[in-house]
N, C-alpha and C positions, 0 to 999 in steps of 0.2 A: 794614483788618479782615484777621486772619489766621485760619487754619484752628483754632488754640486758641481763639480767642474765638468762633468759630462753633460749635464743639463745646460749649463751656461754655454758651452761651445756649440751645441746642437742649436740653441735657440738663435745665437749669434749667427751661426753658419747659414741658419734658414731665413732669418729676416734681414742680414747684414745692416743692422740698425742696433747699436749700442742702448739706445733709451728703451727701444721696445724689447729687445732680448733681456735686458735687465727686468722690466715690469713683468714678462712671461716667466722669467726665473724666480721671481719674488724676492729680488735683491735689489741694492741700490745700483746707481751707474758706476760708482767708484768700486763698489764690490765685485761686480762683473769684470771691470778693467783687471782688478787685483787677481781674480780667479783665473781670467784667461792667461794672464801673465805668468802665474803660478803653475798652471797647466804645461804652459809652453817650456817653462824652466825645468819642469819635472820630466817631460819626455825629451828635452833638449832639441826641441825643432820649432819653428815659426810655423804657427797655423793661420794667422791672421796679419794682413799687411795693410794698416791704415794708411791711405794715400789722399791727403788733403781733405779729411773729413768724410772719405768715402771708405767703407770697409770691404776689403777684396780678401779673398781667402787665397792662402798660397797653395801651390801645387798639392802639397801633402794635405793641407787642410782642405781641399775640395775632395781629395780621395777620401778622407775620414769622415766626410759629411754625411 
């Protein structure tokens, strides 16, 4: 886990909005999606549950928020 991944996750967890979180993180939407997926793969857990365009934190994602 690197600093970029941590910042991306915290911004997404706090905003629950991919576009806004990407802007706050200083990266593109696609980079944010890739960064979050890489973090989830590295940790072997799901942090985010996208539900029909709405971002929700999983139980463990909310714990680490």
